[in-house]
C-alpha positions in Angstrom: 0.0 -0.1 -0.1 1.2 3.3 -0.8 2.5 5.4 2.1 1.0 8.9 1.8 1.6 10.9 5.2 -0.6 13.9 3.7 -3.7 11.5 4.0 -5.4 12.3 7.3 -9.2 11.4 7.1 -11.7 13.1 9.4 -13.2 10.2 11.5 -16.5 12.1 11.4 -16.5 11.9 7.5 -16.0 8.1 7.8 -18.8 7.3 10.1 -21.5 5.3 8.5 -24.9 6.6 8.9 -27.1 4.6 11.4 -30.3 5.0 9.1 -32.4 7.5 7.1 -34.0 8.5 10.4 -30.9 9.7 12.2 -28.2 10.9 9.8 -24.7 11.9 10.8 -23.6 15.5 9.6 -20.4 15.4 7.4 -18.0 18.2 8.5 -18.2 19.8 5.1 -22.0 20.3 5.5 -21.6 21.4 8.9 -19.3 24.2 7.8 -21.6 25.2 5.0 -24.3 25.7 7.5 -22.0 27.6 9.9 -20.9 29.9 6.9 -24.6 31.2 6.9 -24.1 32.8 10.4 -22.5 36.3 10.8 -18.9 35.3 11.2 -18.5 38.0 13.8 -20.2 35.6 16.1 -16.9 33.8 16.5 -15.0 36.7 17.7 -17.3 37.4 20.7 -16.4 35.6 23.9 -20.0 35.9 25.1 -21.8 34.1 22.1 -23.4 31.0 23.3 -24.2 28.1 20.8 -26.3 25.1 21.3 -26.6 21.9 19.5 -29.9 20.1 20.9 -29.5 17.0 18.7 -25.9 16.0 19.0 -24.9 12.9 17.4 -21.3 12.9 16.2 -20.4 16.4 18.0 -19.4 17.7 14.6 -21.3 21.0 14.9 -19.9 21.6 18.4 -16.3 20.7 17.2 -16.3 23.0 14.1 -17.7 25.8 16.3 -15.0 25.4 18.7 -12.3 25.6 15.9 -13.8 28.9 14.7 -14.1 30.4 18.1 -10.5 29.3 18.9 -9.3 31.3 15.9 -11.7 34.2 16.4 -10.7 34.8 20.1 -6.9 34.5 19.6 -6.3 38.3 20.2 -8.8 38.6 23.1 -7.7 35.5 25.0 -4.1 35.0 23.8 -3.3 32.1 26.0 -4.4 28.8 24.2 -5.5 26.7 27.4 -7.3 29.7 28.9 -9.1 30.3 25.6 -10.1 26.7 25.2 -11.4 26.5 28.8 -13.5 29.5 28.3 -14.9 28.3 25.1 -15.7 24.8 26.5 -17.1 26.0 29.7 -19.1 29.2 28.7 -19.8 29.0 24.7 -20.6 25.6 23.4 -23.4 23.4 24.7 -25.1 20.3 23.5 -27.9 17.7 24.2 -27.2 14.3 22.7 -30.0 12.1 21.3 -28.8 8.8 22.6 -26.2 7.3 24.9 -24.0 6.2 22.1 -24.0 9.8 20.5 -23.4 11.4 23.9 -19.9 9.4 24.1 -19.3 10.3 20.4 -20.0 14.0 20.9 -17.8 14.4 24.1 -15.1 12.3 22.3 -15.2 14.7 19.4 -15.4 17.9 21.4 -13.3 17.0 24.6 -11.2 14.3 23.1 -12.7 12.0 25.9 -16.0 10.5 26.5 -16.0 11.8 29.9 -15.4 15.5 30.4 -14.0 15.0 34.0 -11.3 12.4 32.6 -7.7 13.6 32.9 -7.6 13.0 29.0 -10.2 15.8 28.6 -8.7 18.8 26.7 -10.9 21.0 29.2 -11.6 19.8 32.7 -15.2 19.6 34.1 -16.4 18.5 37.5 -18.9 16.3 35.8 -18.4 13.6 33.2 -21.2 15.0 30.9 -19.3 18.4 30.7 -21.7 20.7 28.6 -23.2 17.9 26.6 -26.3 16.6 28.2 -28.0 13.2 27.9 -30.7 11.8 30.2 -32.4 8.5 29.2 -36.2 9.3 29.2 -39.4 7.2 28.9 -42.2 8.3 26.6 -45.4 9.9 28.3 -48.1 7.7 26.9 -51.7 9.0 26.3 -54.2 6.8 24.4 -51.4 4.8 23.2 -49.2 7.6 21.8 -46.6 9.8 23.3 -47.9 13.1 23.9 -44.6 14.7 23.1 -43.6 13.1 20.0 -46.5 10.7 18.9 -44.4 7.5 19.2 -46.5 4.4 19.2 -46.7 2.6 22.6 -47.1 -0.6 21.0 -43.5 -0.3 19.5 -41.6 1.7 22.0 -43.0 0.9 25.5 -40.3 -1.5 26.3 -37.6 -2.2 28.9 -34.6 0.0 29.9 -32.3 -2.5 28.0 -33.5 -1.1 24.7 -33.1 2.5 23.4 -36.4 4.5 23.9 -35.8 7.3 21.4 -37.5 9.7 23.9 -35.3 12.6 22.7 -34.6 14.9 25.7 -34.9 18.2 23.8 -38.6 17.8 22.8 -39.8 15.6 25.7 -40.3 18.6 27.9 -42.9 21.5 28.0 -40.2 24.0 28.8 -37.0 23.5 27.3 -35.5 26.7 29.0 -35.0 24.3 32.1 -32.5 22.1 30.4 -29.9 24.8 30.9 -31.2 26.7 33.8 -32.8 29.5 31.4 -29.5 30.2 29.7 -29.9 32.4 26.7 -28.5 31.0 23.4 -27.4 33.2 20.5 -27.3 30.4 18.2 -29.1 27.0 17.9 -28.0 24.7 15.4 -28.3 21.0 14.5 -29.5 18.1 12.4 -32.4 16.6 14.2 -33.9 13.0 13.9 -36.1 13.0 10.9 -38.8 10.3 11.8 -39.7 7.6 14.0 -41.4 4.2 13.1 -45.1 4.1 14.0 -45.4 0.4 13.8 -47.3 0.6 10.5 -46.6 -1.2 7.3 -42.9 -1.3 5.8 -41.4 2.1 6.1 -44.5 3.8 7.7 -43.3 6.5 10.1 -44.2 9.8 11.7 -42.1 12.8 11.1 -40.2 14.3 14.0 -38.0 17.0 12.8 -40.6 19.7 12.8 -40.9 19.2 16.7 -37.2 20.2 17.1 -37.6 23.2 15.1 -40.7 24.4 17.0 -39.0 23.6 20.4 -35.9 25.6 19.3 -38.2 28.7 18.6 -39.2 28.5 22.3 -35.7 29.4 23.3 -35.9 32.5 21.2 -32.4 32.3 19.9 -31.0 35.2 17.9 -30.0 32.6 15.1 -31.7 29.2 14.4 -30.1 26.9 11.8 -31.4 23.3 11.2 -31.1 20.7 8.4 -34.2 18.8 7.8 -35.9 16.8 5.1 -37.6 18.9 2.3 -40.9 16.9 2.4 -42.7 19.8 4.5 -42.6 21.9 1.3 -45.8 20.3 0.0 -46.7 17.3 1.9 -45.8 15.1 4.7 -47.9 13.4 7.3 -49.1 15.7 10.1 -47.1 18.4 8.8 -49.8 21.0 7.6 -49.3 23.2 10.6 -45.5 23.3 10.4 -45.8 24.1 6.8 -48.1 27.1 7.2 -45.9 28.3 10.2 -42.7 28.0 8.0 -44.2 29.6 4.8 -45.5 32.6 6.9 -42.3 32.9 9.0 -40.8 36.2 7.6 -37.7 35.8 10.1 -36.4 32.9 7.7 -33.6 34.8 5.7 -32.0 31.9 4.0 -33.4 28.4 2.6 -30.9 26.2 1.0 -32.5 23.4 -1.1 -31.1 20.1 -2.4 -33.2 17.6 -4.3 -30.7 15.1 -4.2 -29.8 14.4 -0.7 -26.8 12.3 -1.6 -24.9 15.7 -2.3 -25.2 16.5 1.5 -25.2 13.0 2.9 -23.2 10.7 0.6 -24.6 7.1 0.5 -27.9 8.2 1.9 -31.3 8.8 0.1 -33.6 11.0 1.8 -36.9 10.9 -0.2 -37.8 14.3 -1.5 -34.4 15.9 -0.8 -33.0 17.9 2.1 -32.8 21.6 2.9 -31.4 23.8 5.7 -32.4 27.3 6.8 -31.3 30.3 8.7 -33.9 32.0 10.8 -32.9 35.5 12.3 -35.0 36.8 15.0 -34.5 40.4 14.1 -34.9 39.9 10.4 -38.3 40.7 8.8 -38.5 40.2 5.0 -38.5 37.7 1.9 -36.4 34.8 1.9 -33.2 34.0 -0.3 -33.9 30.5 -1.6 -30.9 28.6 -3.0 -31.6 25.7 -5.2 -28.9 23.2 -5.8 -30.0 20.8 -8.6 -28.0 18.6 -11.1 -24.9 20.3 -10.3 -26.4 23.9 -10.9 -27.0 26.6 -8.4 -29.8 29.5 -8.5 -30.7 32.0 -5.9 -33.8 34.0 -5.7 -35.3 36.3 -3.3 -39.0 35.6 -2.8 -42.0 35.2 -0.3 -42.2 31.6 1.0 -45.9 32.2 1.3 -46.5 33.1 -2.2 -48.5 29.6 -2.7 -50.2 27.3 -0.1 -47.2 24.9 -0.7 -43.6 25.9 -1.3 -42.7 25.6 -4.8 -39.0 24.7 -4.5 -37.8 25.4 -8.1 -36.9 29.2 -8.7 -37.1 28.4 -12.3 -40.7 27.3 -12.1 -41.9 30.3 -10.2 -42.3 32.8 -13.1 -44.0 30.1 -15.2 -46.4 29.2 -12.4 -47.2 33.0 -12.1 -48.1 33.2 -15.8 -50.1 30.3 -15.8 -52.2 31.4 -12.8 -53.3 34.5 -14.8 -55.3 32.2 -17.1 -58.6 30.9 -15.9 -58.1 26.9 -16.1 -59.2 23.7 -14.0 -56.1 22.9 -12.2 -55.1 19.3 -11.2 -55.6 20.1 -7.7 -59.4 20.4 -8.1 -59.4 16.9 -9.6 -57.1 15.0 -7.1 -58.1 14.3 -3.5 -55.8 14.9 -0.5 -53.7 12.5 0.9 -55.2 9.6 2.6 -58.7 10.3 0.9 -60.9 7.7 2.7 -59.1 7.7 6.1 -57.4 4.2 5.9 -53.7 4.0 6.7 -51.3 2.0 4.4 -51.0 -1.0 6.7 -54.8 -1.6 7.1 -56.3 -4.6 5.1 -60.0 -4.8 6.0 -62.0 -8.2 6.5 -62.1 -10.9 3.9 -65.8 -11.3 4.2 -68.4 -8.9 2.5 -72.0 -8.2 3.0 -74.5 -5.7 2.0 -73.1 -3.0 4.0 -69.5 -3.3 3.1 -67.2 -1.8 0.3 -64.2 -3.0 -1.2 -60.9 -1.8 0.2 -58.0 -1.8 -2.3 -54.6 -2.1 -0.6 -51.0 -2.7 -1.8 -51.4 -6.6 -1.3 -54.8 -6.8 -2.9 -58.1 -6.0 -1.3 -60.4 -6.6 1.6 -63.7 -5.1 2.9 -64.8 -2.5 5.3 -68.0 -1.3 6.5 -69.5 1.6 4.8 -70.2 3.5 8.2 -66.7 3.7 9.0 -65.7 5.8 6.1 -65.8 9.3 7.3 -63.8 11.1 4.4 -64.7 11.6 0.7 -67.9 9.7 1.2 -69.1 11.4 -2.1 -66.5 9.5 -4.2 -67.5 6.0 -3.1 -70.3 5.7 -5.8 -68.2 7.1 -8.6 -65.7 5.7 -11.1 -62.2 6.9 -9.8 -58.7 6.7 -11.1 -56.1 5.7 -8.5 -52.3 5.6 -8.9 -49.6 4.9 -6.5 -47.2 7.5 -5.2 -43.6 7.4 -7.0 -41.2 6.2 -4.3 -37.5 5.5 -4.1 -36.7 1.9 -4.5 -36.3 1.1 -0.7 -33.6 3.7 -0.3 -31.2 1.2 -1.7 -29.0 1.6 -4.8 -29.2 -0.6 -7.8 -26.4 -2.6 -9.4 -25.1 0.5 -11.0 -24.8 2.2 -7.7 -27.6 4.7 -8.3 -30.8 4.9 -6.4 -33.8 3.4 -8.2 -37.2 5.1 -8.5 -40.4 2.8 -8.5 -42.7 4.3 -11.1 -46.4 4.8 -10.3 -49.0 2.5 -11.6 -52.5 3.6 -12.6 -55.9 1.8 -12.4 -59.8 2.3 -12.5 -61.6 2.1 -9.2 -65.0 1.1 -9.4 -68.1 2.3 -7.5 -68.3 0.7 -4.2 -64.6 0.6 -3.9 -62.3 2.8 -1.8 -58.4 2.5 -1.1 -55.8 3.0 1.6 -53.4 5.9 1.7 -50.9 4.2 -0.6 -52.8 5.7 -3.6 -53.7 9.1 -4.8 -57.4 9.3 -6.1 -58.6 11.6 -9.0 -62.4 11.9 -9.6 -64.1 13.8 -12.3 -66.2 16.3 -10.7 
């Protein structure tokens, strides 16, 4: 093997991602997000940073590097400078016990901050990176904080609970004794399995964004899936909040998530944003697509859903001038009849049942249980599956595959689960 002494890989670049639910942030991406912040923050010895969803500790580590350079003239002694930064400026909350060890190792060079090997000594082993194993709070089979399924996550202490500390509290200010943070930054867990069919899961990232806002930081940066733009289960309220938030100054959008996270496919792409508490105006939207970059300043709330393409905006504006029947008036919203993907119905039919079409065939459900889109039951409808990635796994050529949609006619007295989109002629 060739001996190349210049090769010095960053271990945080080499970490394999645990899943598409909890994706480690590469150092390059972490620095791109940090570049959005006013750089004078790193020359201020009073600036306080919080990563409330620390996994590898990469954000905290890169922040310390910038503060170390930015405070050289104000605190010339290196040891004194590092101690000041570690004790008074940089804070984190780990999402699991494993990531707590990783984060402390990245930041303190020791998994215990009170170890003699720590680059800055603390009285407690946690240092400024908190982690407390918590249990979910069950109400009617769901966690009242995150919506986790009791059937799936009510398990013994020997298993990870995924009851993330930052969002499992009504008052996040108490986590650091009402400390005021200037910057909150991170890459939160994206979703949590809900016990449904295959990859059925509930989104989580919106909870971390909303919780961070309660702390009223001057700057808020988070990396999140882009699915909230136009869809996403249970994200209607979050979408409206984001679209109407005039404090969001920058939104950086990637249709291909593998550009940010090599080897990981996040359906719908990825984005990160900068929210500034004292900013009030339009947003700079930056598209990264097929190797091209385009930035436009515009209102996020111009349409009921967020149109990610800057190129498409002018075209849509011209089309809207003309009177026509849009596709949205012909297609029912997600989950049109109220049946989840994993529901299969009964095998026996009678005079009171209708056929329920599923991804595995069909069953029968009582007509009285249908509370949504009842006007469509007695019509001919066109249904099609949603386009989806091929199981988030690359094909033989190394590229991610897309499973195309299939289309069929749904006869009167037939309905379907939320796997399908439904179009009905009015």
